[in-house]
C-alpha positions in Angstrom: -28.4 -0.9 -2.8 -32.0 -0.4 -1.7 -32.5 -2.4 1.5 -35.9 -4.2 1.4 -35.3 -6.9 3.9 -32.7 -8.1 6.3 -32.4 -11.4 8.2 -29.8 -12.4 10.6 -29.8 -15.9 9.2 -26.9 -17.7 10.7 -24.8 -17.2 13.8 -21.7 -19.4 13.9 -19.6 -20.0 17.1 -16.3 -21.8 17.5 -17.9 -25.3 17.2 -20.6 -24.5 14.6 -20.6 -25.9 11.2 -20.3 -23.1 8.6 -23.4 -22.6 6.4 -23.2 -23.6 2.7 -24.7 -20.5 1.3 -25.6 -20.0 -2.3 -25.5 -16.2 -2.3 -22.4 -14.1 -2.5 -20.8 -13.2 0.8 -19.0 -9.9 1.7 -17.0 -10.2 5.0 -16.0 -7.4 7.4 -13.0 -7.8 9.8 -11.6 -5.4 12.3 -10.3 -5.0 15.8 -12.7 -4.6 18.7 -14.1 -1.1 19.0 -13.1 0.0 15.5 -16.9 0.5 14.7 -17.7 -2.7 12.8 -21.3 -3.0 14.1 -21.9 0.7 13.4 -20.7 0.3 9.8 -22.8 -2.8 9.3 -25.9 -1.0 10.7 -25.1 2.0 8.4 -24.9 -0.3 5.4 -28.1 -2.0 6.3 -29.8 1.4 7.0 -30.8 0.3 10.4 -30.0 1.9 13.8 -29.2 -1.1 15.9 -29.7 -4.4 13.9 -26.1 -5.4 14.4 -25.6 -5.3 18.2 -23.3 -2.5 19.3 -21.8 -3.4 22.6 -20.3 -1.2 25.3 -17.9 -4.0 25.9 -15.4 -4.4 23.0 -14.7 -8.0 22.0 -18.3 -9.1 22.3 -18.7 -10.3 18.8 -17.5 -13.9 19.3 -19.4 -15.4 16.4 -19.6 -15.0 12.7 -22.9 -13.4 11.9 -24.5 -13.8 8.4 -27.0 -11.1 7.5 -29.1 -11.9 4.5 -29.7 -8.8 2.5 -32.7 -8.8 0.1 -32.3 -12.6 -0.5 -29.5 -11.3 -2.8 -26.3 -11.5 -0.7 -24.8 -11.8 2.8 -23.0 -9.2 4.9 -20.7 -11.3 7.1 -19.6 -9.9 10.5 -16.3 -11.6 11.7 -15.3 -11.6 15.3 -13.3 -8.6 16.5 -9.7 -9.1 17.2 -7.0 -7.7 19.5 -9.0 -7.1 22.6 -6.7 -7.3 25.6 -9.2 -8.7 28.1 -9.9 -11.8 26.0 -7.9 -14.9 27.0 -5.2 -16.2 24.7 -7.1 -19.4 24.3 -10.2 -17.5 23.1 -8.1 -15.4 20.7 -6.6 -18.6 19.2 -10.1 -20.2 18.8 -11.5 -17.1 17.1 -8.5 -17.0 14.8 -9.2 -20.6 13.9 -12.9 -19.8 13.3 -12.0 -16.9 11.0 -9.4 -19.0 9.1 -12.0 -21.8 8.7 -14.4 -19.3 7.2 -11.9 -17.7 4.9 -10.8 -21.1 3.6 -14.1 -22.8 3.7 -16.6 -20.4 2.2 -17.3 -21.0 -1.5 -19.2 -17.8 -1.8 -16.8 -15.3 -0.2 -16.3 -12.5 -2.7 -14.4 -9.8 -0.7 -13.0 -9.0 2.7 -13.2 -5.4 4.0 -10.7 -4.6 6.8 -11.7 -1.8 9.2 -8.9 0.5 10.5 -9.4 3.5 12.8 -8.3 6.5 10.7 -7.2 8.5 13.7 -4.3 6.3 14.7 -1.3 4.5 13.2 -2.4 0.9 12.5 -1.6 -1.3 15.5 0.5 -4.5 15.4 -2.8 -6.5 15.4 -4.0 -4.5 12.4 -0.8 -5.2 10.5 -0.9 -8.8 11.4 -4.6 -9.1 10.3 -3.9 -7.3 7.0 -0.9 -9.5 6.2 -2.8 -12.6 7.2 -5.8 -11.8 5.0 -3.4 -11.2 2.0 -1.7 -14.6 2.8 -5.1 -16.3 2.6 -5.3 -15.1 -1.0 -7.6 -12.1 -0.6 -7.0 -8.4 -1.5 -8.7 -6.7 1.4 -10.4 -3.3 0.9 -9.6 -0.9 3.7 -12.4 1.0 5.4 -10.9 3.9 7.4 -13.5 4.4 10.2 -14.3 7.3 12.5 -13.8 9.9 9.8 -16.0 12.4 11.6 -13.4 12.7 14.4 -10.9 14.3 12.0 -10.9 17.8 10.5 -11.2 17.7 6.7 -7.7 19.1 6.3 -6.3 16.1 8.2 -7.9 13.3 6.1 -5.3 12.8 3.4 -2.5 12.8 5.9 -4.2 10.1 7.9 -5.1 8.1 4.8 -1.4 8.1 4.0 -0.6 7.1 7.6 -2.9 4.0 7.2 -1.4 3.2 3.8 2.2 3.4 5.1 1.4 1.7 8.4 -0.1 -1.4 6.8 2.4 -1.4 3.9 -0.5 -1.9 1.6 -0.2 -3.8 -1.7 -0.1 -1.1 -4.4 -3.6 -0.4 -5.8 -5.4 -1.3 -2.5 -8.5 0.7 -2.1 -9.1 2.8 1.0 -12.5 4.2 1.7 -12.8 6.8 4.5 -16.1 6.2 6.5 -18.1 7.8 9.2 -21.0 6.0 10.9 -22.2 9.5 12.1 -22.4 11.3 8.7 -22.7 8.1 6.6 -19.9 9.4 4.4 -18.4 6.5 2.5 -21.6 4.3 2.7 -22.6 4.8 -0.9 -19.0 4.3 -2.1 -18.8 0.9 -0.3 -22.2 -0.2 -1.7 -21.2 0.9 -5.2 -18.0 -1.1 -5.0 -19.8 -4.2 -3.6 -22.5 -4.0 -6.3 -20.2 -3.4 -9.3 -17.2 -5.4 -8.4 -18.6 -8.4 -6.4 -22.2 -8.8 -7.2 -22.0 -8.0 -11.0 -24.8 -5.4 -10.7 -23.3 -2.9 -13.1 -25.7 -1.4 -15.6 -26.1 -3.7 -18.6 -25.8 -2.1 -22.0 -27.7 -4.8 -23.8 -30.8 -6.7 -22.8 
């Protein structure tokens, strides 16, 4: 994907009406501090378009980034941050649920998991919940640069086992530092969800 223009088009809070977009949407979920903003910035080829906060749990809205007037990258609120009140957590959960059920253009949900650690209870709950909503989440295993190359397969297996993934679920190891995994994510989005595979006939 060659990024020509980006526009943070819509920001939806708890009481906002969700936009009725006509372009395909690709959503990203993950717990606070898993590197979601860094991933989105890497995908958009920008250093700091998606705000990276020193305070986890800051993304309290659903942010719709229009890419090339062709599609949206959708940044969902981070989950599982301890300092957020239970009331807020419940409200964010409702907001995400409303989006997953209400969007007519949502094509895929990517779930970010920190490759260094066993998936947390919140990660498992989120994965199971996305599956229950009728989606087959693609797993992005973030912070790949923090592991030695020899450790990667062991940790990928740890994520697979920890989440009890549906057989055939795709896992893409990703580093926002080296950008490893970026092209693979875009290739998957373009071929599977945007229908941009090479046409053999005119």
